C-alpha positions as CSV (number, residue, x, y, z in Angstrom):
1,M,41.4,-49.1,29.7
2,S,44.4,-50.0,30.9
3,S,47.9,-49.9,29.1
4,Q,48.0,-53.5,28.6
5,D,44.9,-53.1,26.2
6,I,46.4,-50.7,23.6
7,P,47.9,-52.9,21.0
8,E,51.6,-52.8,20.7
9,D,51.7,-52.2,16.7
10,K,49.6,-48.6,17.2
11,H,51.6,-45.8,17.6
12,L,50.9,-43.4,20.4
13,P,49.2,-39.8,19.3
14,S,52.8,-38.4,20.1
15,E,54.4,-40.8,17.7
16,Q,51.9,-40.8,14.8
17,G,52.5,-39.0,12.0
18,A,56.4,-38.9,12.8
19,A,59.2,-40.1,10.1
20,H,62.7,-41.2,11.9
21,H,65.4,-39.7,10.3
22,G,68.9,-40.5,11.4
23,G,67.3,-41.5,14.6
24,V,65.6,-38.1,14.9
25,A,62.0,-38.3,14.4
26,V,60.4,-35.4,12.1
27,A,56.8,-34.3,12.3
28,D,55.1,-34.4,8.9
29,D,53.5,-30.9,7.9
30,P,49.7,-31.7,7.3
31,F,49.4,-28.2,5.5
32,A,52.6,-28.4,2.9
33,D,52.0,-26.8,-0.1
34,P,51.2,-29.6,-2.8
35,G,52.5,-27.2,-5.6
36,L,50.8,-26.3,-8.5
37,P,50.0,-29.3,-11.1
38,A,52.2,-29.0,-14.6
39,H,50.2,-27.1,-17.1
40,K,48.9,-29.1,-19.8
41,P,48.3,-27.4,-23.2
42,R,44.8,-27.3,-24.9
43,I,44.3,-28.2,-28.0
44,Q,43.5,-24.6,-29.1
45,D,46.9,-23.6,-27.6
46,I,49.1,-25.7,-30.4
47,D,46.4,-26.0,-33.2
48,D,45.3,-22.5,-34.8
49,R,42.7,-24.4,-36.7
50,A,41.0,-25.7,-33.4
51,A,41.8,-21.8,-31.9
52,R,39.7,-20.5,-35.0
53,R,37.1,-23.2,-34.8
54,S,36.2,-22.3,-31.1
55,E,36.4,-18.6,-31.9
56,R,33.6,-19.3,-34.7
57,T,31.7,-20.7,-31.9
58,V,31.6,-18.5,-29.6
59,A,30.6,-15.4,-32.7
60,M,27.8,-18.1,-33.4
61,L,26.7,-17.9,-29.8
62,F,26.6,-14.1,-29.4
63,T,24.9,-13.7,-33.2
64,I,22.4,-16.3,-32.0
65,S,22.0,-14.0,-29.1
66,M,21.3,-10.9,-30.9
67,L,18.7,-12.8,-33.5
68,A,17.1,-13.6,-30.2
69,T,16.4,-10.7,-29.1
70,I,15.3,-9.6,-32.4
71,C,12.6,-12.3,-32.2
72,F,11.9,-11.1,-28.6
73,I,11.1,-7.8,-29.8
74,A,9.1,-8.8,-32.8
75,A,7.1,-11.7,-30.5
76,Y,6.3,-8.8,-28.1
77,V,4.6,-6.4,-31.0
78,T,3.0,-9.4,-33.5
79,I,1.6,-11.9,-31.0
80,P,-1.5,-11.0,-29.4
81,V,-1.8,-11.0,-26.1
82,D,-4.8,-13.3,-25.6
83,K,-3.4,-15.9,-28.2
84,I,-3.7,-19.0,-26.7
85,V,-1.7,-22.1,-28.1
86,Y,-1.0,-26.2,-27.3
87,I,2.6,-27.0,-26.6
88,F,3.3,-30.6,-25.8
89,P,4.3,-31.3,-23.0
90,L,2.9,-28.3,-21.3
91,G,-0.4,-28.0,-22.7
92,K,-2.2,-24.9,-23.6
93,V,-0.2,-21.9,-22.8
94,S,-0.1,-17.9,-23.5
95,A,1.6,-17.9,-27.0
96,L,2.9,-14.5,-26.0
97,N,4.5,-15.2,-22.7
98,F,5.8,-18.7,-24.2
99,A,7.6,-16.8,-27.1
100,L,9.2,-13.7,-24.8
101,G,10.4,-16.5,-22.4
102,L,12.0,-18.7,-25.1
103,T,13.4,-15.9,-26.6
104,L,14.7,-14.0,-23.8
105,G,16.1,-17.2,-22.6
106,A,17.9,-17.6,-25.8
107,A,19.6,-14.5,-25.7
108,L,21.0,-14.8,-22.2
109,F,21.8,-18.5,-22.3
110,C,24.1,-17.5,-25.9
111,I,25.8,-14.5,-24.3
112,G,26.8,-17.0,-21.1
113,A,27.7,-20.0,-23.1
114,G,29.8,-18.0,-25.4
115,A,31.7,-16.2,-22.5
116,V,32.4,-19.5,-20.9
117,H,33.2,-21.2,-23.7
118,W,35.9,-18.2,-24.9
119,A,36.9,-18.4,-21.6
120,R,37.8,-22.1,-21.6
121,T,38.8,-22.7,-25.1
122,L,40.9,-19.2,-26.1
123,M,41.7,-17.2,-23.0
124,S,45.3,-18.2,-21.0
125,D,44.7,-21.0,-18.6
126,V,47.5,-20.8,-17.1
127,E,47.2,-21.2,-12.8
128,V,49.3,-18.6,-10.9
129,A,49.4,-18.7,-7.2
130,D,49.6,-15.0,-5.2
131,D,50.4,-14.2,-2.0
132,R,47.6,-12.5,0.4
133,H,48.0,-9.0,0.5
134,P,46.9,-6.4,3.0
135,I,43.3,-4.7,2.2
136,E,44.8,-1.1,1.5
137,A,46.4,-1.3,-1.8
138,S,49.8,0.1,-2.0
139,P,51.3,2.0,-5.3
140,E,53.1,-1.4,-5.7
141,V,49.8,-3.4,-5.5
142,K,47.6,-0.8,-7.6
143,A,50.5,-1.2,-10.8
144,K,50.4,-4.9,-10.5
145,V,46.6,-4.9,-10.8
146,M,46.9,-2.4,-13.6
147,Q,49.8,-5.1,-15.3
148,D,47.6,-8.0,-14.7
149,F,44.5,-6.4,-16.2
150,A,46.7,-5.2,-19.5
151,E,48.2,-8.8,-19.5
152,G,44.5,-10.5,-18.9
153,A,43.3,-8.3,-22.1
154,Q,46.3,-9.2,-24.0
155,E,45.5,-13.2,-23.1
156,S,41.9,-12.8,-24.0
157,A,43.1,-11.3,-27.7
158,I,40.3,-9.4,-27.5
159,G,41.9,-6.9,-29.7
160,R,43.2,-9.4,-31.8
161,R,39.9,-11.4,-32.3
162,K,37.8,-8.5,-33.9
163,L,34.8,-11.5,-34.9
164,I,34.3,-12.5,-31.2
165,R,34.9,-8.5,-30.0
166,N,32.1,-7.3,-32.4
167,T,29.7,-10.2,-32.2
168,M,29.7,-9.6,-27.9
169,F,29.1,-6.2,-28.1
170,G,26.4,-6.6,-30.5
171,A,24.6,-9.4,-27.8
172,L,25.3,-7.2,-25.1
173,A,24.1,-3.9,-26.7
174,L,20.6,-5.7,-28.0
175,V,19.7,-7.8,-25.0
176,P,18.9,-4.4,-22.5
177,L,16.5,-3.6,-25.4
178,S,14.2,-6.4,-24.0
179,G,13.8,-4.9,-20.8
180,V,13.4,-1.4,-22.8
181,V,10.2,-3.2,-24.7
182,L,8.6,-4.3,-21.6
183,L,8.3,-0.5,-20.5
184,R,5.1,-0.8,-22.8
185,D,3.3,-2.9,-20.5
186,L,3.3,0.1,-17.9
187,G,0.4,1.1,-20.1
188,P,-0.6,2.5,-23.5
189,L,0.6,5.2,-25.0
190,P,-1.0,8.3,-24.7
191,E,0.0,9.7,-27.9
192,D,-2.4,13.2,-28.2
193,K,-5.5,11.3,-26.4
194,L,-5.2,13.7,-23.6
195,R,-5.3,16.9,-25.7
196,H,-8.8,16.1,-27.2
197,T,-12.0,15.2,-26.8
198,M,-15.4,14.4,-28.2
199,W,-16.2,18.1,-28.8
200,A,-16.2,19.0,-32.3
201,K,-17.8,21.7,-34.6
202,G,-21.3,21.1,-35.0
203,K,-21.8,18.9,-32.0
204,L,-24.8,19.5,-30.0
205,L,-24.8,20.5,-26.1
206,I,-26.8,17.7,-24.5
207,N,-27.9,18.2,-21.0
208,Q,-27.1,15.3,-18.8
209,N,-30.2,15.5,-16.5
210,T,-32.7,15.2,-19.5
211,M,-30.3,14.0,-22.5
212,E,-32.3,16.6,-24.5
213,P,-30.4,19.4,-26.6
214,L,-30.1,22.5,-25.1
215,R,-31.7,25.8,-26.0
216,P,-30.2,29.0,-25.2
217,E,-33.7,29.7,-23.6
218,D,-33.3,26.8,-21.4
219,V,-30.3,28.2,-19.4
220,A,-31.5,30.6,-16.5
221,V,-29.1,33.5,-15.6
222,G,-27.5,32.4,-12.3
223,S,-28.0,28.5,-13.1
224,L,-25.3,25.6,-13.3
225,T,-26.0,22.9,-16.1
226,F,-23.9,19.8,-16.9
227,A,-23.8,18.5,-20.7
228,M,-21.8,16.3,-22.9
229,P,-21.3,16.1,-26.6
230,E,-24.0,14.5,-29.0
231,G,-23.2,11.0,-29.4
232,L,-21.8,9.8,-26.3
233,E,-24.0,7.4,-24.8
234,E,-24.2,5.9,-21.1
235,D,-24.2,2.3,-22.3
236,Q,-20.9,2.9,-24.5
237,H,-17.8,0.5,-23.1
238,D,-15.5,3.8,-23.3
239,F,-18.6,6.5,-21.5
240,Q,-16.4,6.9,-18.6
241,T,-12.8,7.5,-20.4
242,Q,-14.8,9.9,-22.9
243,I,-16.8,12.0,-20.0
244,A,-14.0,12.4,-17.9
245,K,-11.9,14.7,-20.8
246,A,-15.8,15.8,-22.5
247,A,-17.9,16.7,-19.1
248,L,-19.0,20.3,-19.7
249,M,-20.7,23.1,-17.2
250,I,-22.9,25.7,-18.8
251,V,-23.5,29.1,-16.8
252,R,-25.4,32.2,-17.9
253,L,-23.8,35.5,-16.9
254,Q,-25.3,38.8,-17.6
255,P,-22.8,39.8,-20.8
256,E,-21.6,43.4,-19.0
257,D,-20.5,40.9,-15.9
258,I,-17.9,39.2,-18.1
259,K,-14.4,40.6,-17.8
260,D,-12.6,38.5,-20.2
261,K,-12.9,39.5,-23.6
262,K,-11.8,35.8,-24.8
263,E,-14.6,34.8,-22.8
264,L,-17.1,36.9,-24.2
265,E,-16.2,36.2,-27.6
266,W,-16.6,32.3,-26.9
267,S,-20.1,32.8,-24.8
268,H,-23.4,32.9,-26.8
269,D,-25.6,35.6,-24.9
270,G,-23.5,35.2,-22.0
271,I,-24.0,31.6,-21.8
272,V,-20.5,30.2,-21.1
273,A,-19.3,26.7,-21.3
274,Y,-16.1,25.7,-19.5
275,S,-14.6,22.2,-18.4
276,K,-16.2,20.6,-15.5
277,I,-12.7,18.7,-14.9
278,C,-10.9,20.6,-11.9
279,T,-7.2,21.5,-13.4
280,H,-5.8,20.0,-10.0
281,V,-6.4,16.2,-9.9
282,G,-9.3,15.9,-11.8
283,C,-12.2,15.9,-9.5
284,P,-15.7,16.9,-10.9
285,I,-16.3,20.5,-10.1
286,S,-20.5,21.0,-8.8
287,L,-20.6,24.3,-6.7
288,Y,-21.5,27.2,-7.9
289,E,-21.8,30.7,-6.1
290,Q,-24.4,33.1,-7.8
291,Q,-23.4,36.4,-6.4
292,T,-19.4,36.1,-7.5
293,H,-19.6,33.9,-10.3
294,H,-17.2,31.7,-8.7
295,V,-16.9,27.5,-8.9
296,L,-15.3,25.4,-6.3
297,C,-13.8,22.2,-6.6
298,P,-15.2,19.8,-3.2
299,C,-12.1,17.9,-3.4
300,H,-9.5,20.1,-2.7
301,Q,-11.4,23.7,-2.8
302,S,-9.7,25.1,-5.6
303,T,-12.0,27.8,-6.6
304,F,-12.3,29.8,-10.1
305,D,-14.2,33.3,-11.1
306,L,-16.1,32.2,-14.6
307,S,-16.9,36.0,-15.1
308,D,-12.8,36.4,-15.5
309,G,-11.9,33.5,-17.9
310,A,-12.2,30.7,-15.1
311,R,-9.0,31.9,-13.2
312,V,-7.8,30.1,-10.4
313,I,-8.4,32.6,-7.2
314,F,-7.6,30.3,-4.5
315,G,-6.5,26.7,-3.7
316,P,-4.0,24.4,-5.4
317,A,-5.0,24.1,-8.9
318,G,-2.5,25.2,-11.2
319,H,-4.2,26.5,-13.8
320,A,-7.5,28.3,-15.7
321,L,-10.2,25.8,-16.5
322,P,-10.3,25.3,-20.5
323,Q,-13.4,26.9,-21.9
324,L,-15.5,25.6,-25.1
325,R,-16.6,27.9,-27.9
326,I,-20.5,27.9,-28.4
327,G,-22.8,29.2,-30.5
328,V,-26.5,28.4,-31.8
329,N,-27.0,26.2,-34.8
330,S,-30.1,27.1,-37.6
331,E,-32.5,24.6,-35.2
332,G,-32.1,26.9,-32.1
333,F,-29.6,24.4,-30.4
334,L,-26.7,25.4,-28.6
335,E,-23.7,23.8,-30.2
336,A,-19.9,23.5,-30.3
337,L,-17.8,25.3,-32.5
338,G,-14.7,23.0,-31.9
339,D,-13.0,21.1,-29.3
340,F,-10.9,22.7,-26.2
341,E,-7.9,24.5,-27.4
342,E,-5.8,22.9,-24.2
343,P,-6.2,19.4,-22.5
344,V,-8.8,19.4,-20.1
345,G,-8.0,18.4,-16.2
346,P,-4.6,18.3,-14.6
347,A,-1.0,19.5,-15.9
348,F,0.5,16.2,-17.3
349,W,4.1,16.4,-19.0
350,E,2.9,16.4,-22.5
351,R,1.3,19.5,-21.8
352,G,2.3,22.4,-23.8
């Protein structure tokens, strides 16, 4: 394109953006600081009634948040997990999930809404321009930050507006309880279930192979017999849970071979009954050595001496097998004289 094609009324690039002042071209600064607009006070800045009204609004939002958190906990405790309700337009939904989502959402929303309303209506809204500073803070900058913080705290009126401050602290203190309550879903509370089994005084020892009550003459010297408590049936829904704690192994020793005094007192004519559950990780013990009276866990080779209180003589198990005190009833059947005196199986944090 030639110079003739350029319209006469258009400036050349070097002339664009230039202004003539006294016959001298002066270029305009496209990045000139426009400055800050004039500050316009809000109604809360000039009307104390409006400020108090905003304060009550913020306090109401924080109070609603506290109530929603309490409702969250109440819903979690009272609403059954399997309850289904119809809610338009969602259809059929879990009542528990809907209640938890609604209450927790309301609690968090009200805290956020209260904080935003507080900042927009009651805190200072004067815009302040500040120059950039090096990343490393100098003593002067630190002093200025502390001064700004003090001014911000003063402008927020958190010390003067006690209603907002107290309700905000209450809302922030209650909201974390929602997360604490959800920890309940990690599993059922153990309570003292791990300390007790189905064994009790008078419970017959049932042979797990024949499902018949055991008599002393049914247990031969050097034999290993597995038993479970009377009343436990394999078709019960909690059979695996109960047998995992109550499984018993019975061995008959010569009374003179029993070294532990307590073991001898808790036995009957050389018949001793110990928990079958290994105290390492809970594997079932099933290997017995007649000559040494040792039982071996097949999982990690923990070895226990049944002639000496079932103490650990090898392997990673942390403590001896619990012994069950047994006797014979009037009909000649072996029976338990109580429950285990200590928790069976591996050590756990409630063990004492």
